N, C-alpha and C positions, 0 to 999 in steps of 0.2 A: 517502395519509397514514394512519397507524395511529391507532386510537382508544386512549384511555388504558388500557383493560383488555386490549388485544391483547398477545400475547406478541411480543417483538422477534424478528426473523429472526436466525439465527446470525451473519450477516455484518454486523450492526449493532452499534454500541457507543454509549456515553453521551456521548462528546465527540470533537472533531475530531482530537486527538492529533498533529497535524503538529508541534507543539512540545511534546508530552507528556513526562512524566518517565520515566526508566528504570523498567522493571518494570511499566508500565501494560499492561493486557491489551486487545488489539484483536480484535474479533470473537469474544471468548471463547476465543481460541486462540493468538494471537501476542503474546508478551511483548516489548514494545519495548525497544530498547537505543539506542545512540548514532546520530546522523545520520551517514551515510557519503557522502552526495552531495547535490547540488541542481542544478537546471536552471532553465529559463525559467518553467515552470509548476508544478514540483513539487519534493519532497524525497524522499530515499530513506533509510530507517532500517534498521539491522540489527535483527532480531528472532529470538527462539527460538520455533519451532513446538512448543507444549506437547503436541500429540498425537503427533508423530513425532520430536521432539527436535532435529532439525538447525536450524542457523541459516538464516534466509531473508532476502530483501530485501523490504521493504515500501515501496511507492511511494505517496505521498500528495500531494494538491494543497497548494500553499503556503497558510499561514494567511491568512484573509481573502478567499479566492476563493469567490464564491457558488456554490452547488451547481448553479445554472442558467446559469452563465457559459459562454461558448463554450469556454473552457479545460477546463471539466469535461466537456463533450460530447466534445471531442477526446481527453481522457484516457480516457474509456470506450471510444471507438472504437479507439484505439491498443491498449489492453489486450485488447480482444476480438479484434483481429486478431493480436496477438502470441500469444495463447493458442491460436490455430489453426495457428501455424507450427511446424515441426520442422526445425531446422538446428543443426549443432554450434556456430555462432556466435551463436545466440539462446538466452538462458536460458529454460527452460520456465516457464510461468506456472502457479501452483497455485490461485489464487483471484482473482476479481474481485468485490468486495463494496461495500457502501454503509454509510457512517457514519450515525449518527442525525441528523446535520445535513444529510444528503442528498449529501454529498461522496463520490466514489468512492475506493477504494483498491485496490491490487493486490498480491498476494504472489507472489514468484517465486524461483527458485533464486538463492542468493547465490554470485556468482562471485568467488573470492578471487584476488588478484593486485595488481599495481601499476596505478595510474591512468595515463592518458596524461600528465597533468601531472607525475607522479613520474618517468616515463620520459624526459621532455624535460628 
């Protein structure tokens, strides 16, 4: 845990942002936009990378999931493994970070196209 006078790590931010407003900045870098998906333990938001400009996908835990919950541990493990994989069918991971509340987030390439639901 950080002391009050310590500088925050670049991958930390002041609030959980899973349901944050458009334009909020995550990790001092990602400008959040709309939610584009959700699953069992998380949500995916479109964001603009303010350093390199392209849109990215930001994966966050759903609001209310404690940072020490098993879902948070699985999230970190999944993101770390995904970051090591290189395959045309797996979007590259750009960052695995931690919010100020201890919850993890990951930034990855935004893959544009139709969802499976839209195709069916």
